[in-house]
C-alpha positions in Angstrom: -0.9 -6.1 -0.1 -4.6 -5.1 -0.4 -7.1 -6.2 2.5 -9.2 -8.8 0.1 -5.5 -10.5 -0.8 -4.6 -10.3 3.2 -8.0 -12.1 3.7 -7.8 -14.7 1.1 -4.4 -15.6 2.1 -5.5 -16.1 5.6 -8.6 -18.2 4.4 -6.6 -20.5 2.0 -3.9 -21.0 4.5 -6.0 -21.9 7.4 -8.1 -24.3 4.7 -5.1 -26.0 3.7 -3.7 -26.7 7.7 -7.5 -27.2 8.7 -8.0 -29.7 5.3 -4.2 -31.4 6.0 -4.7 -32.3 9.4 -8.0 -33.1 8.9 -7.1 -35.5 5.8 -4.3 -36.9 7.9 -6.7 -37.8 11.1 -9.2 -39.0 8.2 -6.8 -41.4 7.1 -5.7 -43.2 10.3 -8.9 -43.3 11.5 -10.0 -45.4 8.1 -6.9 -47.2 8.5 -7.9 -47.9 11.9 -11.3 -49.1 10.7 -10.1 -51.0 8.1 -7.6 -53.2 10.6 -10.7 -53.7 13.2 -12.9 -54.6 10.4 -10.4 -57.5 9.6 -9.4 -58.4 12.9 -13.5 -59.0 13.4 -13.6 -61.3 10.5 -10.1 -63.3 11.9 -11.8 -63.6 15.0 -15.0 -64.9 13.5 -13.1 -67.2 11.1 -10.7 -68.3 14.5 -14.2 -68.5 16.3 -15.8 -70.7 13.6 -12.7 -73.1 13.7 -12.9 -73.9 17.6 -16.7 -74.8 16.8 -15.8 -77.4 14.5 -13.4 -78.8 16.4 -15.8 -79.1 19.5 -18.5 -80.2 17.3 -16.6 -82.4 15.5 -13.5 -83.4 17.8 -11.4 -82.8 14.6 -9.6 -80.5 12.8 -10.6 -78.4 9.7 -8.9 -79.2 6.3 -6.3 -76.4 6.3 -5.1 -74.8 3.3 -5.0 -71.5 0.9 -8.1 -70.1 0.4 -8.9 -66.9 -2.5 -8.3 -64.7 0.7 -7.2 -66.1 3.8 -4.9 -69.1 4.7 -5.3 -71.7 7.4 -2.1 -73.1 9.4 -2.2 -76.1 12.0 0.5 -76.6 14.0 1.2 -79.0 16.1 2.4 -77.9 19.5 3.3 -78.9 23.3 1.9 -75.3 24.6 -1.2 -75.5 26.8 -1.7 -71.7 26.7 -1.6 -69.4 23.7 -3.4 -66.3 23.6 -5.2 -64.4 20.5 -2.8 -62.4 18.8 -3.4 -60.2 15.9 -0.4 -58.8 14.1 0.7 -57.6 10.3 2.4 -60.2 8.1 2.5 -61.1 4.0 0.0 -62.7 2.3 1.6 -65.3 -0.9 -1.6 -65.6 -2.6 -1.7 -69.3 -3.9 0.0 -69.7 -7.8 1.2 -66.1 -7.6 4.4 -64.8 -6.5 3.4 -61.5 -5.8 3.2 -61.0 -1.8 0.7 -58.7 -0.5 0.0 -57.4 3.0 -1.9 -59.4 5.3 -3.7 -59.1 8.6 -3.4 -62.9 11.0 -4.4 -63.8 14.2 -2.7 -66.8 16.5 -4.2 -68.7 18.8 -4.8 -72.5 20.1 -6.9 -75.5 19.9 -7.0 -78.8 21.3 -8.0 -81.8 19.8 -7.9 -85.5 21.5 -5.7 -84.1 24.4 -3.2 -82.8 21.8 -2.8 -78.9 21.3 -2.3 -77.3 17.6 -1.4 -73.5 16.9 -4.1 -72.3 14.4 -2.7 -69.3 12.3 -4.7 -67.6 9.9 -4.0 -64.7 7.7 -5.8 -62.7 5.3 -4.9 -60.6 2.4 -5.0 -56.6 3.3 -5.0 -55.8 -0.5 -8.7 -54.7 -0.8 -8.3 -52.5 2.4 -5.3 -51.1 1.3 -7.1 -50.3 -2.3 -10.2 -48.7 -0.5 -8.0 -46.8 1.6 -5.8 -45.4 -1.4 -9.1 -44.6 -3.0 -10.6 -42.8 -0.3 -7.4 -40.7 0.1 -7.1 -40.1 -3.5 -10.9 -38.8 -3.2 -10.2 -36.7 -0.5 -6.8 -35.2 -2.1 -9.1 -34.5 -5.3 -11.7 -32.6 -2.8 -8.8 -30.5 -1.0 -7.8 -29.4 -4.3 -11.1 -28.6 -5.8 -12.2 -26.6 -2.6 -8.8 -24.6 -2.7 -9.3 -23.8 -6.7 -13.0 -22.8 -5.5 -12.0 -21.0 -2.4 -9.5 -18.9 -4.9 -11.6 -18.4 -7.7 -14.4 -17.5 -5.1 -12.2 -14.8 -3.2 -10.4 -13.7 -6.8 -13.7 -12.8 -8.6 -16.6 -12.9 -6.2 -15.2 -11.4 -3.1 -13.6 -8.5 -5.2 -16.7 -7.7 -6.7 -17.6 -7.1 -2.9 -15.0 -4.7 -2.4 -15.9 -2.8 -5.2 -18.2 -0.2 -3.6 -15.1 0.6 -1.0 -12.6 1.0 -4.1 -15.1 3.1 -5.9 -15.4 5.2 -2.7 -11.4 5.5 -2.0 -11.4 7.0 -5.5 -14.0 9.5 -5.0 -12.0 10.4 -1.6 -8.7 10.5 -4.0 -10.1 12.9 -6.3 -11.8 14.9 -3.9 -10.9 18.8 -4.1 -12.1 20.6 -1.3 -12.5 24.0 -3.9 -15.1 22.2 -6.2 -18.4 23.2 -6.1 -19.6 19.8 -6.5 -20.3 17.4 -3.2 -19.2 13.6 -2.7 -21.9 11.8 -4.3 -21.5 7.8 -3.5 -24.0 4.9 -4.9 -25.6 3.1 -2.5 -24.9 -0.7 -1.5 -26.1 -4.0 -0.3 -23.6 -3.8 2.3 -24.3 -2.2 5.6 -20.8 -1.0 6.2 -19.9 0.3 3.1 -23.4 2.4 3.3 -22.3 3.7 6.7 -18.9 4.7 5.5 -20.3 6.3 2.5 -22.5 8.2 4.8 -19.5 9.2 7.2 -17.4 10.4 4.1 -20.7 12.4 2.5 -21.0 13.8 6.2 -17.1 14.5 6.8 -16.9 16.0 2.8 -19.5 18.3 3.3 -18.2 19.8 7.0 -14.8 19.9 5.3 -16.2 22.0 2.4 -18.3 24.3 4.6 -15.6 25.0 6.9 -13.5 25.8 4.1 -16.1 28.0 2.4 -16.0 29.7 5.6 -12.5 30.3 5.6 -12.3 31.1 2.6 -14.8 33.9 2.5 -13.3 35.3 5.6 -9.8 35.1 4.3 -11.0 37.2 1.7 -13.0 39.8 3.3 -10.3 40.1 5.9 -7.5 40.8 3.0 -9.9 43.2 1.1 -10.6 44.8 4.3 -6.9 45.7 5.0 -5.9 46.8 2.0 -8.4 50.0 2.5 -6.4 50.9 5.7 -3.3 50.3 4.5 -3.8 52.4 1.4 -5.0 55.2 3.1 -2.4 54.9 5.9 0.2 54.8 2.4 -1.5 58.1 1.0 -1.6 60.0 4.2 2.2 58.9 4.6 3.1 60.0 1.1 1.6 63.5 1.9 3.4 63.8 5.1 7.0 62.9 3.4 6.4 65.5 1.0 5.8 68.2 4.0 8.7 70.1 4.4 7.9 71.5 8.3 9.2 68.0 9.2 12.0 67.7 11.3 14.8 65.1 10.1 13.7 62.8 13.0 10.3 62.9 12.3 10.9 62.3 8.5 12.8 59.2 9.3 10.0 57.8 11.5 7.7 58.3 8.6 10.1 56.7 6.3 10.1 53.6 8.8 6.1 53.7 9.1 6.0 53.7 5.5 8.3 50.8 5.0 6.5 48.9 7.6 3.1 49.2 5.6 4.2 48.3 2.4 5.7 45.1 4.0 2.6 44.7 5.4 0.7 45.0 2.2 2.9 42.7 0.5 2.4 40.0 3.0 -1.2 40.5 3.2 -0.9 40.2 -1.1 1.9 36.9 -0.6 -0.5 35.2 2.0 -3.8 35.5 -0.3 -1.6 34.5 -3.1 -0.8 30.9 -1.2 -3.9 30.5 -0.4 -5.2 30.9 -4.1 -2.7 28.5 -5.5 -2.9 26.3 -2.8 -6.7 25.9 -3.4 -6.1 25.9 -7.1 -8.5 29.2 -7.3 -5.9 30.6 -10.3 -7.6 28.2 -13.1 -5.9 30.3 -16.7 -3.7 28.2 -17.7 -2.7 28.4 -21.1 0.2 27.4 -23.7 3.3 29.5 -22.8 6.7 29.6 -23.9 9.1 29.6 -21.4 11.9 30.5 -23.0 10.3 34.2 -24.2 8.8 35.0 -20.7 12.4 34.3 -19.2 14.0 36.8 -21.8 11.4 39.5 -20.8 11.9 38.9 -17.4 16.0 39.3 -18.0 15.5 42.8 -19.7 13.4 43.8 -16.4 16.0 42.4 -14.0 19.2 43.9 -16.0 19.7 47.0 -14.0 19.5 45.5 -10.7 22.2 43.0 -12.0 24.4 45.6 -13.4 24.1 47.3 -10.0 25.5 44.6 -8.1 27.9 44.2 -10.9 27.0 40.7 -11.7 28.1 38.0 -14.2 24.9 36.6 -16.1 24.8 33.9 -18.1 21.6 32.8 -19.7 21.3 29.8 -22.2 17.8 29.7 -23.3 15.8 27.1 -25.2 12.3 27.3 -26.4 10.7 25.2 -24.1 7.0 24.6 -24.2 4.4 24.5 -20.8 1.1 24.8 -19.8 0.6 27.2 -17.0 -0.8 30.5 -16.0 1.3 33.4 -17.2 0.5 35.2 -14.0 2.1 32.5 -12.0 4.7 31.7 -14.3 5.5 35.5 -13.8 5.7 35.5 -10.1 7.8 32.1 -10.1 10.5 33.8 -12.2 10.0 37.1 -10.7 10.5 35.0 -7.0 13.5 33.1 -8.4 15.7 35.8 -10.1 15.0 38.3 -7.7 16.0 35.8 -4.6 19.5 35.3 -7.2 20.5 38.9 -7.1 19.3 39.7 -3.7 21.3 36.8 -2.1 24.2 37.0 -4.2 27.7 39.3 -3.9 29.6 41.8 -5.8 30.7 40.9 -8.8 29.2 37.1 -8.3 27.6 35.0 -10.8 24.0 34.6 -12.2 22.8 31.7 -14.5 20.4 30.7 -16.2 20.1 27.5 -17.9 16.6 26.1 -19.8 16.8 23.5 -22.1 15.5 19.9 -22.2 12.5 20.8 -20.1 14.6 21.9 -17.1 15.4 25.2 -15.4 18.2 25.7 -13.5 18.7 28.9 -11.9 21.9 29.5 -10.1 23.6 32.2 -8.0 26.9 32.8 -6.1 26.4 33.7 -2.2 27.3 32.7 1.1 29.7 29.9 1.2 27.6 27.8 3.4 24.4 25.6 1.8 20.9 26.4 2.6 19.1 23.7 4.7 16.7 21.7 2.0 14.6 20.9 4.6 13.6 24.2 5.8 14.2 26.1 2.5 10.7 26.5 1.3 8.8 26.7 4.6 6.9 29.6 5.6 8.8 32.9 6.9 12.3 31.0 6.4 14.6 33.5 5.2 18.4 34.6 6.0 19.7 37.0 9.0 20.3 39.8 6.3 17.2 39.3 4.3 14.6 42.2 4.0 12.1 40.2 2.9 9.0 38.1 4.4 10.4 34.2 4.0 7.5 33.9 1.4 8.9 33.8 -2.0 10.3 30.3 -2.5 7.6 29.1 -0.4 5.2 30.8 -3.5 7.4 28.7 -6.0 7.3 25.6 -4.4 3.5 25.9 -4.0 3.5 26.7 -7.7 5.4 23.6 -8.6 3.2 21.7 -6.8 0.6 23.2 -8.2 1.3 22.1 -11.9 3.3 18.9 -10.9 6.8 20.1 -11.4 9.5 18.8 -9.2 11.9 21.6 -7.5 15.6 20.6 -6.3 17.7 22.9 -4.2 21.4 22.0 -4.2 24.8 23.7 -3.6 27.9 22.8 -5.6 31.2 25.2 -6.4 30.0 27.9 -4.1 26.7 28.4 -6.3 23.4 28.0 -5.3 21.1 26.2 -7.8 17.3 25.6 -8.1 16.5 23.0 -10.5 12.7 23.1 -12.1 11.8 19.8 -13.9 8.5 20.2 -16.3 
């Protein structure tokens, strides 16, 4: 869930809670104020009756009026405290009962005591409370609607610069010459974020350029002495005066120098692939390239007495021919080198999938470490970079490569 959605959710929940709590408090407050107002009116009417009795020494007329009723009941009680209570109000001439509020008290006339009961209708107060409640509910719904629209459109607009910065970071390529250009905004925090992103990207690109230059220079400088060493070793090997022990040592040195040269080239290739420095993609017929590659590896397969089974269809891909050649070289050489005498070598290309299978050890390889650098078998004479290069080429072109082991066959499946 996006940050703006979290913010909107929190604001709406808090607003609903506050408004509901405020509405309940407001309702009870209005209800209490209405009741106090009725009690004050009833008290005034009772006081008027007492004043009338004291002035005229007789009871006023009892009866039903439009909004109140007066009843006098003779009693032997000499003391009745004033009491307010809720009751029903029966309006004269109507059968409908209404909510009412009443007061009871005692008056004395010529030595006789009368209980006074005054009842007023609460209908108008109830109607007022209902109207206020309805208005409050409408205001609550309107406020929530306004909050929703505000958070949905206005606040989302405020977050637009943030998403622009995020999209720039997603498409940021360290190997591009262009920097990260971010548009300024009215919000200080976004401007500060843009400045931090710009500073970080510039520093990263600068460090990358220095590292790239160092790697290329180091690789280039290593090639020259390695070539000299190899040439000198070639000359020494041709020397017929060398003893057998010396010749064996020179062969070991020659093998190590060759391995170091291949390692240097492989690491440099990995750097180029990981940083997308090989940009010569073209439409290729993968089936035709596999056919050519199979003819190149035919002698190696025959030498190991492998049973080759290839089913190759025409599949068109967009990639660098140089990188595809390296990918096929590593897959095929790996399948032959780690195969057993008289084993199987199966190639299947169809439905935009390339499957390379080979028999070998009876145990599956660790898929979590298979494509890591310098991971190789105990009997392997390689450098452990072949499958790493294959994986990086697949990542470059967003191809999916999966390893599996079934029926004693190691299988590499690439989905284009």
